[in-house]
C-alpha positions in Angstrom: 123.5 94.8 108.2 123.1 94.0 112.1 124.4 97.7 113.4 122.6 101.0 112.2 124.2 103.5 110.2 123.3 107.5 109.7 120.8 106.4 106.5 118.8 103.3 108.2 118.4 101.1 110.9 119.9 97.3 111.5 118.8 94.3 111.6 118.7 94.0 115.3 117.2 97.7 115.9 114.7 96.7 113.7 114.2 92.8 115.4 113.7 94.5 118.5 111.0 97.4 117.3 108.8 95.0 115.7 109.2 92.4 118.6 107.8 95.5 121.3 105.1 96.1 118.7 103.6 92.4 118.3 104.0 91.8 122.0 102.0 95.1 123.0 99.6 94.0 119.9 99.2 90.7 120.0 99.6 89.6 123.9 99.6 92.6 125.7 96.4 94.4 124.5 94.3 91.2 124.0 95.6 89.6 127.3 94.8 92.9 129.3 91.5 93.2 127.5 90.2 89.9 128.2 91.7 88.8 132.0 89.2 90.8 133.5 85.9 90.3 131.6 86.2 86.3 132.1 85.7 84.4 135.3 87.8 83.6 138.2 89.3 80.2 137.0 92.5 79.0 134.7 91.6 81.2 131.9 91.9 84.0 133.9 95.1 82.6 135.8 96.7 81.8 132.1 95.9 85.4 130.8 97.0 87.4 134.2 100.6 85.3 134.2 100.8 85.9 130.2 100.2 89.6 130.7 102.6 89.7 133.8 105.6 87.5 131.9 105.3 89.5 128.9 105.4 93.2 130.4 109.0 91.7 131.7 109.6 90.4 128.5 109.1 93.4 127.0 111.2 95.4 130.1 114.0 93.5 129.5 113.7 93.9 125.2 112.8 97.8 125.8 116.3 98.0 127.8 118.3 96.1 125.4 116.9 98.3 123.0 118.1 101.2 124.8 121.5 100.1 125.2 121.7 99.4 121.6 120.5 102.4 120.5 122.8 103.9 122.6 125.9 102.5 121.2 124.7 102.6 117.4 124.1 106.2 115.4 120.3 106.6 115.0 119.4 107.3 111.2 119.6 111.2 111.2 116.0 112.5 109.5 115.3 114.3 106.2 117.4 118.0 105.6 113.9 119.4 104.3 111.7 117.4 107.6 110.2 121.0 109.3 111.7 121.6 112.7 108.6 121.7 114.4 108.4 117.8 112.7 111.7 117.2 114.0 110.9 118.1 117.4 107.9 116.3 117.5 109.5 112.6 116.0 112.0 113.0 119.2 109.5 113.5 121.8 107.1 111.0 120.0 110.3 108.7 120.6 111.0 109.5 124.2 107.7 108.8 125.2 107.5 105.8 123.6 111.0 104.3 125.2 109.6 105.9 128.9 106.0 104.2 128.4 107.3 100.7 127.5 109.8 100.7 130.5 107.0 102.8 132.6 104.4 100.5 131.8 105.9 96.8 133.1 107.0 98.8 135.9 103.7 100.2 137.2 101.7 96.5 136.3 104.8 95.1 138.6 104.7 97.2 141.3 100.6 97.2 141.2 100.5 94.0 141.2 103.3 92.9 143.9 102.3 95.7 146.7 98.7 94.2 146.0 100.0 90.9 146.8 99.5 89.2 143.9 101.9 86.7 142.5 104.5 88.4 139.5 105.8 84.7 138.2 109.6 85.0 136.3 108.5 82.3 133.5 107.4 80.0 137.1 111.0 79.9 138.1 110.5 82.6 140.7 107.5 84.9 141.9 109.4 88.3 141.0 106.5 89.8 143.7 108.7 88.8 147.0 111.0 91.7 146.2 108.7 94.2 147.2 106.7 94.4 150.5 102.9 94.7 150.3 101.6 98.3 150.6 98.2 98.8 149.4 97.7 102.2 149.5 101.0 102.4 146.9 99.8 99.7 145.2 96.4 101.6 144.5 99.0 104.3 142.9 100.9 102.2 140.4 97.5 100.5 139.7 96.2 104.3 138.6 99.6 105.0 137.0 99.0 101.9 135.0 95.8 102.1 134.0 96.4 106.1 133.2 99.6 105.3 130.8 97.5 103.1 128.8 95.7 105.9 127.1 98.9 108.3 126.5 100.4 104.7 125.4 97.7 104.4 122.9 98.0 108.4 122.0 101.8 107.9 121.0 101.4 104.9 118.8 98.5 106.1 117.5 100.6 109.8 116.2 103.5 107.5 115.6 101.9 105.0 113.3 100.4 108.1 111.6 103.3 109.7 111.1 105.2 106.8 109.8 101.8 106.8 107.3 102.6 110.4 106.3 106.0 109.5 105.6 105.5 106.9 103.3 102.8 107.9 101.7 102.7 111.9 101.9 106.4 112.7 102.0 107.8 109.3 100.5 111.2 109.9 102.0 111.8 106.3 103.1 111.3 106.9 106.8 109.2 103.8 107.1 111.0 101.5 104.5 114.2 101.9 106.8 112.6 100.1 109.7 111.2 97.6 107.5 114.1 96.5 105.9 117.8 96.9 106.7 118.3 96.5 102.7 115.2 98.4 101.8 115.7 101.0 99.2 115.6 104.1 100.0 114.6 107.0 97.8 117.5 108.4 95.4 119.3 111.4 96.3 117.0 111.8 99.4 118.1 114.9 101.2 119.9 114.3 104.8 120.7 116.0 107.9 
């Protein structure tokens, strides 16, 4: 099942979710932590370029994910979920979308306005689209570096909630993001 239903996520949403998560965890975080710790040279250049190009890719995937989400139903939350938890779930998801869009944008602006290249898979330099502006680059840098901590906090909350649903509530919320065919709890109340 490619499309979402009122009860579960479809293959497209699942693939986009886990691809973006994997790019953050397996590429962006290691490259981001390492690129400033290694000395100037080929390895540092590769890490910077990898970080930039992966950020552009994540931005594109996030846009696709949002468009797909708007074109498909969003699975409902369990009917017995306390209203405050439902509100926190909606807020957390909104913040995740905002952050996975804002991080690449702030990183792009910081890099481009500081006069550094932003390669689009070595086919074009996107930094040429933005004039050099060192003061604005400093603001974009501060935004980018501070959003890292906000993203970390929201991801920790998101993962904790998913584990709570899976291990404590046992309501199938996590299972429906793991597989479009996963068996959900029988008789699960829906709202």
